[in-house]
C-alpha positions in Angstrom: 13.6 12.8 13.9 11.5 11.5 16.8 11.8 7.7 16.9 9.9 5.1 19.0 12.0 3.0 21.4 12.5 -0.7 20.7 10.2 -1.5 23.6 7.5 0.7 22.2 7.7 -0.9 18.8 7.6 -4.4 20.3 4.5 -3.4 22.2 2.9 -2.1 19.0 3.6 -5.4 17.3 1.9 -7.3 20.2 -1.1 -5.0 20.1 -1.5 -5.2 16.4 -1.4 -9.0 16.5 -4.1 -8.9 19.1 -6.5 -6.6 17.2 -5.9 -7.8 13.6 -8.3 -10.7 13.7 -11.2 -8.6 15.1 -10.6 -5.8 12.5 -10.6 -8.3 9.6 -13.8 -9.8 10.9 -15.4 -6.3 11.1 -14.3 -5.6 7.6 -15.7 -8.8 6.1 -19.3 -7.6 6.5 -18.2 -4.1 6.8 -18.8 -2.4 10.1 -15.6 -0.3 10.3 -17.3 3.1 10.2 -20.6 4.7 11.4 -22.2 4.0 8.0 -22.4 0.3 9.0 -23.2 -0.7 5.4 -22.3 -4.4 6.0 -21.2 -5.1 2.4 -19.1 -8.2 1.8 -16.0 -6.4 0.8 -13.7 -9.4 0.5 -16.2 -10.9 -2.0 -15.8 -7.9 -4.3 -18.5 -5.6 -3.0 -17.6 -2.0 -2.3 -18.9 0.0 0.7 -20.9 3.2 0.9 -17.5 4.8 1.0 -16.4 3.3 -2.3 -13.6 1.1 -0.9 -13.1 -2.5 -1.7 -11.0 -5.0 0.3 -7.5 -3.8 -0.5 -6.5 -0.2 0.3 -6.1 2.2 -2.6 -3.5 5.0 -2.2 -3.5 8.3 -4.1 0.0 9.5 -3.1 2.7 9.0 -0.5 5.2 11.7 0.2 6.9 13.9 2.8 4.3 16.6 3.4 5.2 20.1 4.4 1.7 21.5 4.7 0.7 20.0 8.0 1.0 21.6 11.5 4.6 22.6 12.4 5.1 19.9 15.1 4.3 17.2 12.4 6.4 18.8 9.6 9.7 19.6 11.3 12.5 20.0 8.8 12.0 16.8 6.7 8.2 16.6 6.5 5.4 14.4 7.7 5.5 11.0 6.0 2.0 11.1 4.5 0.0 8.4 2.8 -3.3 9.6 1.3 -5.8 6.7 1.2 -8.5 6.9 -1.4 -12.2 7.1 -0.4 -13.7 8.4 2.8 -16.8 7.4 4.8 -18.0 10.9 5.3 -18.5 12.3 1.7 -18.7 16.0 2.4 -20.2 17.8 -0.6 -17.5 20.4 -0.6 -14.5 18.1 0.0 -11.3 19.7 -1.1 -9.8 16.3 -1.7 -12.8 15.3 -3.8 -10.6 13.6 -6.4 -9.6 10.9 -4.0 -12.3 10.9 -1.3 -15.2 10.5 -3.8 -13.8 9.8 -7.2 -11.3 7.3 -5.8 -8.2 8.3 -7.7 -5.3 6.1 -6.8 -4.0 2.6 -7.1 -4.6 -0.6 -5.2 -1.8 -2.0 -3.0 -1.3 -5.2 -1.0 -0.2 -4.9 2.6 3.4 -6.0 1.7 3.8 -3.1 -0.8 2.1 -0.7 1.6 4.6 -1.7 4.3 7.5 -1.0 1.9 6.0 2.5 1.3 6.0 3.1 5.0 9.6 2.1 5.2 10.6 4.3 2.3 9.1 7.3 4.0 11.1 6.5 7.2 14.2 6.2 5.1 13.6 9.6 3.6 13.9 11.1 7.1 10.2 11.9 7.7 9.4 12.6 11.3 6.2 10.5 11.5 3.9 8.2 9.5 0.8 10.2 8.7 -2.2 8.0 7.6 -4.8 10.2 5.9 -8.4 8.8 5.7 -7.4 5.4 7.0 -10.8 4.3 8.4 -12.1 2.3 5.5 -8.8 0.4 5.1 -7.7 0.1 8.7 -7.7 -3.7 8.6 -5.2 -3.8 5.8 -3.2 -0.9 7.1 -2.7 -2.8 10.4 -1.5 -5.8 8.4 1.0 -3.5 6.6 2.1 -1.9 9.9 2.7 -5.3 11.4 5.1 -6.1 8.5 6.7 -2.7 8.7 7.3 -2.8 12.5 8.9 -6.2 12.2 11.2 -4.7 9.5 12.3 -1.8 11.8 9.6 0.9 11.4 9.9 3.2 14.5 8.1 6.4 13.5 5.2 7.8 15.6 1.9 7.0 13.9 -0.5 9.8 13.0 -4.2 8.9 12.5 -5.5 11.7 10.2 -9.3 11.5 9.9 -12.5 13.3 9.2 -13.5 12.5 12.8 -16.4 10.3 11.7 -15.1 7.3 13.7 -16.7 4.6 15.9 -15.4 4.7 19.4 -15.3 0.9 19.5 -12.9 0.9 16.5 -10.8 3.6 18.1 -10.6 1.5 21.3 -8.9 -1.3 19.3 -6.2 1.2 18.3 -5.3 2.2 21.9 -1.5 1.9 22.3 -0.9 1.8 18.6 -1.7 5.3 17.4 0.6 8.0 18.9 -1.0 11.2 17.5 -4.7 11.7 16.6 -5.4 14.4 14.0 -9.2 14.4 13.6 -11.4 17.0 12.0 -14.3 18.4 14.0 -16.5 19.4 11.0 -20.1 20.0 12.1 -21.6 21.1 15.3 -25.3 20.1 14.8 -27.6 17.6 13.2 -28.7 19.8 10.4 -25.2 20.7 9.1 -24.0 17.1 9.3 -27.1 15.9 7.4 -27.1 18.7 4.8 -23.4 18.7 4.0 -22.4 15.1 4.4 -25.6 13.0 4.7 -24.5 12.2 8.3 -27.1 13.5 10.8 -25.2 11.7 13.6 -21.9 13.3 12.8 -21.8 15.8 15.7 -22.5 13.1 18.3 -20.2 10.5 16.8 -17.5 13.1 16.5 -17.9 14.1 20.1 -17.5 10.4 21.2 -14.5 9.9 18.9 -12.7 13.0 20.2 -13.4 11.9 23.8 -11.9 8.5 23.1 -8.9 9.9 21.3 -8.1 12.3 24.1 -8.5 9.5 26.7 -5.9 7.5 24.8 -3.2 10.1 24.1 -4.1 13.3 26.0 -2.7 16.7 25.1 0.0 17.2 22.5 3.5 16.4 23.6 6.6 17.3 21.8 10.3 16.5 22.0 13.2 18.9 22.5 13.1 19.7 18.8 9.4 20.6 19.0 8.3 17.5 17.1 5.1 15.8 18.0 5.5 12.5 19.7 2.1 12.0 21.2 -1.3 13.6 21.7 -4.4 15.2 20.1 -4.6 17.9 17.5 -8.1 18.8 16.3 -8.8 20.6 13.0 -11.8 22.7 12.3 -12.6 24.2 8.8 -14.6 27.4 9.0 -17.4 27.4 6.4 -19.3 30.4 4.9 -22.6 31.4 6.3 -21.8 29.6 9.7 -22.7 26.3 8.0 -20.3 24.3 10.3 -21.8 25.8 13.5 -18.2 26.7 14.6 -19.4 27.9 18.0 -20.9 24.5 18.9 -17.8 22.7 17.5 -15.3 24.6 19.6 -17.5 24.4 22.7 -17.6 20.6 22.2 -13.8 20.4 21.8 -13.3 22.4 25.0 -15.7 20.2 27.0 -14.3 16.9 25.8 -10.6 17.8 26.3 -10.8 20.1 29.4 -9.7 23.0 27.1 -6.3 21.2 26.6 -6.6 20.3 22.9 -4.4 21.9 20.3 -6.7 23.3 17.7 -6.0 24.1 14.0 -8.5 26.7 13.0 -8.6 26.6 9.2 -9.6 29.4 6.9 -8.7 27.6 3.7 -12.2 26.9 2.5 -12.5 27.4 -1.3 -15.5 26.2 -3.3 -14.6 23.2 -5.4 -16.2 22.8 -8.9 -19.1 20.8 -7.7 -20.3 23.5 -5.2 -19.4 26.7 -7.0 -23.1 27.4 -7.8 -24.3 26.4 -4.3 -26.1 29.3 -2.6 -24.3 28.9 0.7 -21.0 27.1 -0.2 -20.3 29.0 -3.5 -18.0 31.6 -1.9 -15.0 31.8 0.4 -15.2 32.7 4.1 -15.5 36.4 4.6 -13.3 38.3 7.1 -16.1 38.9 9.6 -16.9 35.1 9.6 -13.3 34.3 10.2 -12.9 36.8 13.0 -16.1 35.4 14.6 -14.5 31.9 14.6 -11.3 33.3 16.2 -13.5 35.0 18.9 -15.1 31.7 19.8 -11.7 29.9 19.9 -10.6 32.4 22.6 -14.0 32.4 24.3 -13.7 28.7 25.0 -10.1 29.0 26.1 -8.7 26.9 23.2 -5.5 28.9 23.0 -3.1 26.2 22.0 -2.7 25.6 18.3 -2.6 27.4 15.0 -4.6 29.8 12.9 -4.6 29.3 9.1 -5.8 32.6 7.8 -8.0 32.8 4.7 -6.1 33.3 1.4 -8.0 35.1 -1.3 -5.3 35.0 -3.9 -4.8 31.5 -5.1 -7.1 28.5 -4.7 -4.2 26.2 -5.6 -2.5 27.1 -2.4 -4.8 24.8 -0.5 -6.6 22.5 -3.0 -4.2 19.7 -4.1 -4.3 18.2 -7.6 -4.0 14.5 -7.3 -3.7 14.1 -11.1 -0.5 16.0 -11.0 3.0 14.8 -10.0 3.5 18.0 -8.0 0.3 17.4 -5.9 1.2 19.9 -3.2 3.4 22.3 -5.3 1.8 25.4 -3.9 1.4 24.1 -0.3 5.1 23.1 -0.2 6.2 26.5 -1.6 4.0 28.7 0.7 3.6 26.5 3.7 0.8 26.3 6.2 -0.2 29.9 6.9 0.1 29.3 10.6 0.2 31.6 13.5 0.9 30.2 17.0 -2.0 31.2 19.2 -0.3 30.6 22.5 
């Protein structure tokens, strides 16, 4: 298990103490994400994302369906936070990102959950969709680091992030794991009501790469620092994969590790959609792989489409065995380089 040094943990405590005030202030009249809805969350209002003041979590567990350098032998210590600023119409975590399944927690309880994941032997602390609750997550991390938390921190996000918020996290986050979902204005607006997604995402990935650089692993092959970018291939070229991969190459000097995902499966709310109502076909997947090589993004993993079982990739957050199929079958990964 890759652990942070005592000096690194002390530095994180100092940095969190420094940014906690500004983050809380930004959350009061909420300006934590590009939506900039400015609702008064501490007074009981909820943001465009659906989140109130305290974080809500859907599940926390050792997760074995992430990229191999995060999973290792004992899993990635993953906390799924409810709600998401982006609201993609086809979201495969729809139960939590939009419906808000989960339970509210105070920072002290969240800190205890972080420590439990460390005590279970997890190789890192993986914060999924943390943006809308980052002020309270930082409060929890401050408590946890003071209690002995020393796991690398993974910031697992849709990629719809304000660079000025990311700047506050410099020196605190060890591994950035953003999506790069859409490559143009039209796809962002049509699929997520976010016409500015492509430009915001470019700026976010630029800032993440500035902070942590390419992926670094220890002698056991476990991630300790760096950037991994995920891209989900959509049917009918809806994500504009070519533009997305070109952007990643430009902003990371072709050094990013990329997870190219073929797992798309139409959820119930888009099964009748004329473009989103089917899985990715083989020629669409092969075209995406072609662009990956074309832009020299040959570090990372390929997750081949599976046409047999939708449950392999779509978790059920109403079930105690949320990731039963994912844990059994694992990420269908193939090292590119």
